[in-house]
N, C-alpha and C positions, 0 to 999 in steps of 0.2 A: 742539733739533732740528737735524739736519744739513741742509746745503743740497743735497748731492748724494752719492749712493753709487754707486760702480762695483762691480758684483758679479761674483764668480767669475772674476777675472782672474789670470793669471800675472804676476808682478812681476819686472822687471829694474830693479834699484834705482839704477843709474848709477854704482856703485862698481867695477864689474868682477867682483863676486862672482856666483856662480851664481844663476840665476833660481829663484824659489820660488812656491808657490801650489798651487791657486787660493785667493785671499783677496779680501776686499772692501776698498775704499779709501773712507773717509769724509772729505768735504770740508766745511769751514765757514769763512766769512769769509776767503776767498782762500787758505786754507792746508789742508794735509793734517792733519786733526784726529785720525784714528785708522785703524790698519790691523788687520784681524782678520775675524772672522765677524760681520757686522753686520746680518743680515737682520731682527733683532728691534728695531733702532733706527729711530726715526721719521726721515724725510727728506722734503724738499720734492720731490725728484726722484731718479730711479734710472735707471742705464744698465746693462742686462744685457750683460756683457762676456765671457760664456762663449766660450772658444775664441780669445780675443784676449789679447795681451800688453800690459801697461801699462809704459811707460818714462817717465823724465823727459822733458819737452818738450825737443826738440833746441835747442841753443844754437849758432847759426851764427856762428862766431868770425870769419868774414871775409865781411862783407856790405857792400853799397853802397846801402842803401835810405834814405840820408839825405834825399833829396828826394821819392822816390816815396812815402814814408810820409805825406807831406803832402797827397797827392791824394785827392779824394773822387769816387766811392766808393773805399774803401781797396783796395790790391792784395792778392790772395789767394794768390799762388803759393807763399809761404813757409809759411803755415799749412796749406796743402794737403799739404805735406811733413811736417808735424808740428813745424815750427820755432816755438817759443814766445818765443825771445829772439834778437835779431840784434845783433851788434857792428858798429857803423857807424863811418864816419870813417877807413876804411883807405886804404892806399897813399899817404899824405901829403895826401889831399884830404878835408876834412870840410865839413859845412855851416856850422860855426861853429868859432871866431870868423871873421867875414867882414867885415872893414873894406874900404872902397872900393878900396884899392890892390890887393886880391886878388879882386875880384869876378869878372872873366874868365869862366872856365868855369862857375862856379856860377850867375852871372847868365844865361849862355846857356841853361843847362839849366832854370832857373826860367822863362825866357821860353818855352821849348819846351813846358813842362808847364802853362803858364798860371798860374804862381805869382808872387806878389809877394815880392821879397826884402826881407822886413819885419823883419829881425833883424841884429844885429852880433855880439853876444856869446853865449857858450854858454848862459847862463841864459835869455836871450830865446828862443833856438832851442828849448830843452827845454820851456819853457812853451808855446810855439806848438804843439809836437807834442802835448802833453797836451790843449790846447784843441781841437785838431782831432779827437782821438780816435784810438786806436791799436788794431789787431787783435792785436798782440803787443808784447812788451817791446823797448825799444831801449836799448843801452848805448853811449855815444859815446866814441870816441877823438878826440884833437885832431890834425888834419893839420899836419905840419911845413911843408907847402907853404903853408897858410893863415898860419902864424906868420911865416915868412920873407917871404911875399908882402905881408903887412900892413906890414912894416917896410922891406923893400928893393924890393918889386915883384918882377919876374921877370928882373932883370939878373944876368948871370954875373959876379959879383964877390965877393971875400971879405968877410965881415961884420966890421965894426970891433967893438971891445970895447963901445962904446956901443950899437951896433945889437944885439949879442948880449944885452946887458942888457935892452933893450926887448923882445926876443923872449921872454926868460925871464919877464918881468913879465906879458906877455900869456898865456903858457903857464900860469903859476901861477894867474892869475885863472880860467882855464878849468878847472883842476883843482879849485879851491875851489868852483866852481859845479857840479861833479859828474862831470867827465870821468874815464874809467877809465884813461887812459894817452895815449901819444903814438904816432902812426904817421908813418913816413917813406917816401916813394916816391922812391927814389934813382935810378930809371930815368927819372923825369919831371921837368920843370921845376916849381919851382925846386930840388927836392931834388937833382937831378943836379949843381947848381952848388955844393952845400954841402960844405964840407970836414969831415973827420972830427972835428977838434977842436971845431968848432961843434956837431956832433951830441952830442958828449960833454958840452959845457956845458949843452945843453938837457936831456939825459937825466938829469943830476945833480939836476934839480928833483924827480925822482921817487924819489930814493934812500931816502927815509924813509917811503915808502908801499908799498902792494901793487900799484901800477900797473905796466903793462907798456910797453915800447917795441917796437912792431911794425915790421918792415922789409920793404918790397918791395926786394929786393936790387938793387945797382947792375948786376949781371950774373947771368944764369942760363945762360950759355954758357961760352966759353973761360976767362973770368976768374972763374968761380964760386968757386973756392977763395979768391981775394983778397977777393971780396965778403963771404964768410962770415967771413973773418979780421977784416974791419972791424967786423962786428957783434959778434964776441967781444971785440975790443978795447974797444968802447964799453961793453959789459956789465961788463967787468973794471975799467975806469977810472972809470966812473960809478957802479958798484955798484948796478946795476938788473937787473930781469928783462927779458930780450929774447926776441923772438918773430920767427921767419922766416915771412913770409906766402907762401902758395901755393908751397911748395918743389917744384920740378919741373926736370927736365933732359931733354935729348934723348938718344937712344941712344948717340950718339958721345961723350957726356960721362959715361958710366957710371962710369969710373974716378974721375972728379972727384967724383961723388956718393959713392962709397965712401970717398974721402978726407974728405969733409965729415962723414960719419957718425963717422969716427975723431976728427975735430976736436971735434965736439960731445960725444962720450963723454969725451974727455980734459978738456975744459973743465968738464964737469959734475962729474967727479971732484975738480976743484979748487974746487968751490963755486959755479961760475957757473950761474945759473938760465936755461935756454934751452929753448924749445919751438918747434914749427912747426905749420903746418896745410897741408892739401892739399885739392883737390877731385877727384872721381873721373872725370876726363875727360882726354883727350890734346890738347885744344884750348884755347888761350887766347883771350881777347877783350879788346880795348882800342881806343883811338882809332887810326885809320889813320895819323895823322901820326907815330906812334912809329917808322915806317920812316925818317923824315927824320933827317939828321945833327943832333945835339943843339944845335949852334950856331944852327940856324935858329929855335929856340924862344926865343932870348934876347929879353927885353923884352916878352914877352907875345904874344897871339894876333894883334893887328893888325899888329905888326911882322913876325910870321911870314908872314902873307899877302903883305905887301909884298915880302918876300924871294922868295917863289915867283913873283911877277910880274916881278921885276927880271931882265932878260935875262942879265946876267953871273952873278948869284948863282944863277939857275936852272940855268945850264950847270954850275956847280960842284956844286950839289946833285945834279943828274942823274948826273954822273960818280961822285960818292961812293956813290950808291945802286947803280949798276951794278957798281962794283968790289966791293961787299960782299954782293950778292945775285945768285946764279947764276940763269940762265933758269928752271930747274925750281922755284925758290922760289915763283914767282907762282901755281903750281897749288895752293899750300897757304895762300893768303890769300883769304878770301871776304868780300864786303861783307855786313855784318849789319844796318846801319841807315844811312839817309840822311834828310835832312829835306825835300827838294824832291820833289814828286809826279812830275816828269818823270824822276827818277832811280830811282824805286821798282823798276823792272824789274831793277835790278842786285842787289837784295837776295837773298842766297842763292847768288849766282854767284861763282866765283873770278875773280880778276883775269886769269888765263890765259884763261878762257872769254870774258870781256867784251872782251878786246883781241886777238882772233884776227888781225885785220888792222890793228892799231894798235900804236904803240910804247907798251909797258906803263908805262914811267916817265913819259912825257909825259902819258899818260892819268891816271895817279895824281895828278900835280901839278895838272892841270886840274880834276880832280874836287874836290880839296881847296880850290882857289880858289872853284869854283862853289858849294860847300856851306859856305863860310866855316869850313872845318876840321871841321865837325860830321859826321864819317863814322866809324862804328864797324866793326870787322872781326874775324873769327875767324881765328886763326893756328894751323895744324895743325903741331905739332912735337914732341909728347910721345912717351913710350915706355912701353909697358905694364909691362915688367919693372921699370923704375925706379919707376913708380907703386906697384906692389905692395911694393917694398922700403921705400919711404917710409911706406906705410900701416901696415906692421908695426912701425915704430919706436914705442917706448913713450911718447915725448914728442910724437907727431904727432896733432893733433886734426883733425876733419873740418869743412870749411866749404864755402861755395858760390862765393865771389867774385862774387856776383850781387846786383843790386838786385831787390826784389820787383816782380813784374809782374802783369798782369791780362789776362783774355781780352777785356776791353772797354775802350774809351776810349783815351786817349793812351798808356797803358802796354801797349797791345796792338799797337803799331806796330813794324815791322821784323821781322827774323828773329833774335831774340836767341839767345844761347847756351842750350842746353837745361838747363844747370845751374840756371837760375832756377826751374825747375819740378821737377827730378829728382834733385838731388845726393844727398840723404839716403836716399831709397828705392833709389837705384842702388847705394849701398854695401851696403845690407841684402840686396838681391836678388842682385847679381853677386858681390860679394866675400865675403859671408857664406854665403848659401844655396847658390849655384852653385859657387863656386871654393873656399870654405872657407879663405880667406886669414886671416880673423878668426872668432872665435866671436861669437855674437850678443851676449853680454855685453861682450866687448871692444869691439865696434863701438859699442854704446850708450854705453859709458864715453867713447869718443872723441868722441861727439856731445853729451855732457852733463856728467858729473862732471869729466872732464879739462879741458874748456873753462872750467867754473866755477872750477876751481882756478887755471888760467892767468890768468884775468881778475881773480881776487880777488873773485868774486861769491859772496856768502854767502846761504844759505837757498834756493838754486836749484840745479838740476842733479842732484837726487837725490830718490828716493822715500823719505821718512822723515817721521815726525810733526813738525809745526811748520814744515816746509818749505813754500814757496809751491806751490800746486797748479797747476803748469805740467806738463801730462801729455799723452802721446800714446797712443792705443789703436790697435794695428795687428795685422794678421794676418800672421805671419812666412812663411806658406806662399803667400800671395797678393801680398805687397808687391812692387812693380815700378815702375820709372820708365818712362814712356811718351813723354816729350818727346824729339824728335829735332831734328837741325839743319834738316831740311826742314819739320818741323811742331813747333816748340818749345812752343806754347801748349797743352800737354796735361797734365792733372792725373795724378799717379801713381795706381796701384791699391794697395789694401790699407791705406791710412790711414783708419780708420773715424771717429775722433774726435780733435780737438785741443782741449785745454783750457788756457786762459790765466788765471792768477789765479782759478781756481775756476769759470770760466764757459766753456761750450762755444762755440768760435768756428768750428769746422769739424765738420760732421756728415754722414757718408755721402755725400761728394762735393760738398758745397756750404757756402758761407759762411752762418752763422746770422744775421748782421746786428749782433751785439753787438761792442762795442769796449772790452774791459776791460784793454788793454795799458797799460803805464806807460813813461814816460821815466825809466829807472833813473839813480840818482845815486850815485857812489862817495862814501864817507865816510872813506876811508883816508888822504886827503891832509891833512897837518898845515897848519893855517891860517897864512897869512903876513899879519901886520898892516900891512906896508909897502905903500902904494899908490903907484904911479908916476904922474908927470904925463902919461905916455903914455896912461894909462887915465883921463884927466880926465873929469869929469862923471859918474862912475859911483858 
């Protein structure tokens, strides 16, 4: 007997091939057991899917739900979009490994969420996720910031050979415990202090596996070409698959983007494996202190705050910010989250609005001190034509660059980027149905099959017998993102069912309460029998 049959649905299988149907999908023991006309087969449950399309559950290749996934009740913004698997640990920051030297931002976020930082290593973190119960699957990358921070802290200094060896040992341990690759946030500390040769050394640990090295580039502006050149150099010298996270540029950098396309095409012809992802918005979101000069971040968050308070250093910081940010820039930066109740009124407002009668840079520095640096902001700088160009590239997958959020509890605070609720439906509504930039089959491939291929994820990302039953049932005529910058906590329209490992987690606008998700573990990494004294007592 089958566990569940989806009847009379059109199927988009996640390979890019043309949709077909209507057919039935039979599910048993977490997997797709049979495709065909199944009305005469016995089943414990049936979903009438006439008029709906079935696609592989979306795989969010760029997510930040490392800590939000530990919260009870679980966040629902991703399953409401049809996301059945999230790739976490992006931009050089992962929940694990997390030795005390790199607690910093992770400990701050745990405190904010009311979580205990009760793990150090990847295996402990993945076990904790499974013990809590997950609404969807999670596949973890290892943050290079965690690796470097655990060995060197957040100092701006080259790593010695011995320190690089320690980093590699910690990295290997994480891969053996199930991580799918390495991520590097080269615009953030301590990634911004990391030299290329050090990144090559770390990347080489993945050369015999299917794992990826994902990069938040050092620059997405005037030095974009140099930043991409660095990624290609790492790929070629370390002999690894590389991935550019959230590729985006402003209108003024369009020529540079076209040059990057040429560089990627040329490298691919030479055998380099390279991919990228994007999210379908023109606005970025990150910590507000990204505006500060990078030297202010050295040594960690406590030292950063002390520099902001020091009169002479503050004067230097102020001058550097003013020289690199014209007055109109502040209209394009809006506060999305603060932690103190007295500052909540700022959320959703631009720095220009907030500081009509104040010095904007002085206000910015005061706010960062007052909030202990815990301020998030939206940055408006993208370009629609560039987004469309990237979207059409055959190696470009679709992600959200968001953590899973909720309409209730601690994950409902602030005014987060609407991508947390709307990314995948937005592509299907705007760029498929309305603008016809992509066909429906192409878009689904970029959300499922392509992502699984990039990640080396087997038996997911496709509708086929024996594949895991991660599925989304949606109405292509009704699907639409409803989340906005003013009101981001809105579920999309048109996602009727989300199914994870054969169980329905989202049904007609609501979470069903089941938690069948898994902490996925890569098995492609070749075991290393050598244990380092750095990893003592393990």
